[in-house]
Steps between C-alpha positions, in 0.01 A plus 500: 500500500131580510258697287339767716286678242397470136355735240400405147376682194322324213607158630232254392180568698667629818352822634737795549601596852758408762486157662685433825603153608625302795873421486401149608181343361232638268194287425301603193170346396232560239313344212671387181584801282476743790868600485679268745756370253533846343615630839767228521605577142548867584709412805701259287576774248714680760713192568488315168452781246225303328180309556533143626187419294555679168805573287365822348461834677210606278283219638549636852428864411136602540315492170491837326816631672861508379691530828506301821669596826590302812650675803580360842683564825725214603662460840849350473723380784854640511620137499776554754393200704613678818237548766179666393480572129457859398249515219484742212200573281556518124248640253491275194319591181446353156306640205445355155400694189323238291506691171864607522604169660701692759549402864603751764640386834553717807642457849447786746412732214814425300500318166669160492579304187468138608219293645761323710520810722132470594517122523795509739307728738178301488531119468162361393416130483177383338311184597210458260357205302763545228795464736417138576634405158857569612565134573321345202569780252805569289847588634447869419257539790737334746791707370293815551413382852868459590617817324247714689661380822858543373419856387383597850790330681790588266489862371753426222282231343259724309749688279716188464210292371404780257853497357486123470168516315647751254790263436254216436308722257822582310595130484155413368527763226830349387367144520200596285707670229556327165877523532621463855812700582695258718733766639211725595323210668814423703509859626139481619557152642779627724281785625200271540695239697645760738157654568326161521739375766441812712123466464518133592715573803244746640209270424672205665586704809139612551360161400690337787334740744162429344551123513595522868185696585281274286628193684418672828140577407461151350618345828244704693205395284548127565345414164515138391713605202720769654790271596533345154499829309828600337578837339779560249617819333613443142730770361392441140821320404738234631707682763760220501580560133471877525283722279780586256554131417126434484451782248793376293357148487152630414601731214339299222188433702455871583561602139223267383241631746622862484507583870689444826424158647723511809553765765319675787205556266438124538532481880231316694386392845423129490276333757504122537333257734661159536689559178198602290393850386255649749272618218444135400427369850349775714131576503385854423449557872852384584646725231311797645634420846855483363466838326370658823800363689733628227349849535539484878863393459557802274360722771728339760809566287409867461411533867854386585636800306252742665258518208127458546292375212150626422296194407201534269264203548226502237189287552684240706172359634429360155836320488576386855312311768466624859815325619724649231348847533573490872852367434571782256348773717679379811842478334464843338406640839815348650705654218359843595425556134239739370210308350211593271245218476188506281186287520142505376350441844604704802805324654464371854824576688422216743534245218835646392677553830472363850600847612443770232788744438475818709464727197272372227244688296189388317387658172186447295527582130206576272514652150869581547451690827660372822335564836685420820293327765544572868604183682380422851708315756327177396597552136147579384412804290343795676 
């Protein structure tokens, strides 16, 4: 998967017009506030359905306007895995009416009713300063990290997880009521347990692939902590007892707090080093390195099922030293992923790769307008 072109309307400070990109590497530089991150946000809208910076659409829409539009052409492999892949280009579009609070999604000119359709065609992974909190932050971020991968590997996961979340919502309503109907709660418990076990099965299946790839990239880095790192996927309940028994034993506890305490909504990825939580022992730099390797392992899992990820790297120079920037750039190049990388200063390809990828493009952004620079054989601008 690769974004070939992008058009926006009223998206932050981005100028209108069609932008065309390399299916491999796109380097974007410019001063703070020039529009670098806005470009990545717009790209992210096609694969995530939202901004990775803000939770509200109205913040993204240009001031004084009530509608924003993002449109792009995405090249998708047929995924047959036999010989040369035949690629197909899909036209993805998303518009948001701020006043009416209506979102319209389109694929090849036809309306679609779920963001998952766009997301499945265009896997987008963001590496920005906020993502480095995955390890030290709460379990919700790690759950989201895993679920993004499960969604792209197992097509049945999305609707199944939605059904499970509805069952959790119904249980919570009953648990919060003044008079709990025990029979009604039992009905929802049965449905919840059945859905939870299916969700857990898919998560566990994909987690094992992820753990395998993570151990591979850890072994290749030869870090002084890589051998002692252990990863564990917690389902959110004691699998040995079974969720049905756990819920039965926790009835009084859940009634007091008024919400579901056990289930896939409590799942977590736990990282330990020599028996201690990584967040308590690792330096900020080590945590950043671990998150980078986790993102690379995600990409490896998807590559094995003939899916290419588009990575959005926002202001990585401010977060990573030369060694880790080179490590990240080199591994992404080996993954054959599409990459968008932003920086304040013009990136020097020679500091990122020993041998630059054959198809990379350089863009300068100023006041929301991108200008492609012509690259000489030496990598310098012409």
